[in-house]
N, C-alpha and C positions, 0 to 999 in steps of 0.2 A: 502492501501499498504505500502510492506516494505523495502525496499533493501535489498540486501544479502552481494554481492559482483560481483565486472563488470559489473556494468548496470544493474546486475537480482535482480527479486523481487517475492514477492511473495503478491495475493491479494486471501482476505478471506471474505467471506461477506454470501453465505446459498449454501451447497452444496462442492463439491471437491475443493481444494485447488488450486490457481490456480496460473501457474508463468508466467510471463514476462519479458523481455529482452528490454530495451529504448536506444538509441544511437542516436547519428546522423549520422550513418551509415545503421541500421535498425532496424526494430521494431517487435518481434517472441511471442508468444503468447499462453499458452499450458494447453489446458483446458478451459471450458469456463461457469459451473455453469448452470446459469441460463438464460433468455434473461434480466430480470431488472439488473440482475447481472452483466453480460456484457455488457449492458448500460451505466455503475453507472465505469465498468472497463474503455471502450474507452473514456468516455469523461476524463476520468484521462490521459487518454492518453494525448489526443488532446491538453490538458493544457501543456505538455509537447514538443509535438511535433507534427508537420503541414504535418509530413510522411504518404504517404498510411503504411498500416501492412503489410507486409513483410508476415508472416506465421501463422496463426494457427495449433495446432500441439492436438491432441484426444490420450490422453494415451489410453482411452478404448471406447464403447459405451454406458455406463448407460447415462441418463438424467441427472443428475446431476454435468457433466463435458462435455457435450454435446447440451444439451438443447438452450442454449445460442448461439450455432454460428451462428443461422437465424443471430443476434446481427450484426456480422460481412459480414453479403452479401454485397457487392459491395465495401468490407471498407480491406479486405483481398488479396493479388494476388493469395495465396495457402493455401489449408486444407490435412495434410498428416495426416496420420493414419495407425497400419498393413490393413493388406487387409478382415481381421474376423472381424473387429474393424467395416471398414464402412459395412459391409455386415449386420452386428447384428445393427448398427446404422438403415438401412435402410430398416432390417424385420420390425424391433421394431417400426418403422416413420408409414410405411404399413398400421401393425395391429391394429394403433390406427386409422386409418385417416388419420395423418399431416405430408405425405409424405412435401405435398407443407409447410408447417411450418419448415424443417429440412434444414439446408447445410451441404450436405454429402462431406466429402471429397473427392478432384476430383486426390489426387494424392496416390497411396499404394505401400508399399512393405511385400513381402511374407514373408524371415524370412533374418537371420542374420543384419546385421548394415545397415539401410540407413542415410545416412548423407544428412544435407540439412548447406549450409554456408545463415548466415545475417550480414553485415557489415561484421565486423573483426569476427564475434561469431560463430564456429564450432559447431551445434546441430546434435547428434547423435539420433539414434530412435533404440531401441537393442528390439529385438523378441527373450528369450530364451523358448518357445514353451508354453502352456495352461498353465492357473494359476487360479489367478479369475475370467478370462472367458477363448476364448481361442486365444483372441484379443491384449492383450496388452502389450504396449510398456513400456520399461523404458525410456527416454530422459534428453538424456547428453547434457549440455551446457559444454563445454568439455574447453572453454577458463576456464571459472570462476570454471570449475569441481565442479558443482551443479548437480542433477541427482533427477529429478519431477519421483516419482515410480505410480504414480495414483494411481488406490485400489491394486497396488501387494504388500501395507504395510500399514496395519491399525494400526499405533503406542496407542497399548494399549488397542483396541478397540475390540470388538468381531466384528468379519469381514464378508458382503454379501459376500456366495459364490455361484456365478451362475449359478449354473450348467445346468440349460437350455441353458446357451450361451458357454457350452465345458468346463463351468470347471474344474480344477481337484486336488485335498489338495496331494496327493501325487506329483504332475510333481511340483506343487508349491513350494513346498519345495524343489528341483531341480534346478529349476527360480532363485533364493533366494539364493542359492550356489553360480550358477555360476556369477549373480551380485556381491555376493558378493567377487568373482574370479575377477570379470573385472573394479571393480571400487575401491578405495582406502581410504587408513588411514587417506585424505584428504577430499575426498569426503562430499561437505555438501547433505542431502538428503531431499525432499519434499518430504512427502507423503499424500495420495488423504484425510485420516481424524485420528484424532487421538485421543486417549477418553480423560475424563474430569481433569483437569491437568496433563494432560499431550502435551509435544511439538509439533508443525505439523513439525519441522525439527528436524535432528540426522543426527547421522554415522552409519555407517557398521555395526555395532554393533548389530542395532538395528533389521536390516532382521537377524541376529542368535538368535535373541530374538524372532522375531516370527515366524520366520525357526519352532521350539523350538515347539511354541503352535500348529501348526498345526500337529506338529508328534503327542504330546498328545491329539492334540482332536482325534484323527484317532483311535491312542492307548484306548482313554477314551470310544470311541462307544463300539468300538470289544471287547474289554477284560467284560464291560456294558451287551451284548449280550452272551455272552460265562455264563457269569454270572447270564443268565433267564431275566434281567432288557429286559423290551423294550422302541423301541424309545419313545414312548410318556414321560416316566419314566426318561429318561438321558436327555430330551428335558429341564427339570424341574431345569439344575445343573444352578447356579450361578457363578461356578469356574469350571478351568478343571485342575484337580491333574500333578503337575508339573508346570504351566505356570499362578501361584496367579494372576499374573498384570494384564491378561487381565476379570475383573473382568465386574457383571452382566446377564442376563438371556443369557443362553450358546444355544438357540434353533434351530438357525438359522442355528449356527456350524455342531449340533451335528445331524440334519434335513439333511444334504448335507455331512459328512461323511455317515450318515445310508447309504443313496444312493448312494456314491460311493463302497463301501464297501459290502453291501448285494440287491444293485438291488432294492431297495422296498422302 
């Protein structure tokens, strides 16, 4: 539990970073990791407040961000996500036969901005189109000026690009551009994941850096194929030219880029 600004903080244990706000007027949580981790967070919240939790937001549907939703059952008034995130979450749970163990969002939105008020804080969900999936939201604590990016930004860590859930690498770059122009230089960003030795929080210049990484991945794959390289050969790369900070096996990103560019 680490407080950042205005009663808004982050919780990190296992899975995508959780953001939370605890005040005498309201409690909000963004993402839920896994059931054990969410229970640990709930226990910590109860030490500070006896209020019922007002709001749980899911940035997107992946299990390391939503499997812990079930721990909030009966404890939270509203669960909010983009409509595609809710549908992806439901479809995924049904596919594994675990719908009964999943607490789905009960409030969704389709486009633009969806706002909720929790105490004296305004929380805005922004949807700028497909990126990491087709249902990712930036979640802005407007008064604190803190934005949870979910997995729309992997800080110096090779990203998972979920083509099965509508990920679009080219459009993802535009999503990041819109976010850069929507938020400001004083905005504090919270990332879903970060690479070793890199912070889980940062500023909007990290958006530009990740935008460049995505562009370089597409360029690397396109040029590689033109030069006779196979997908398997390109997937062995441990660094993308022009984006050296994203170190490590590039297989997941390369294969997603190949699929997007060539449909194979």
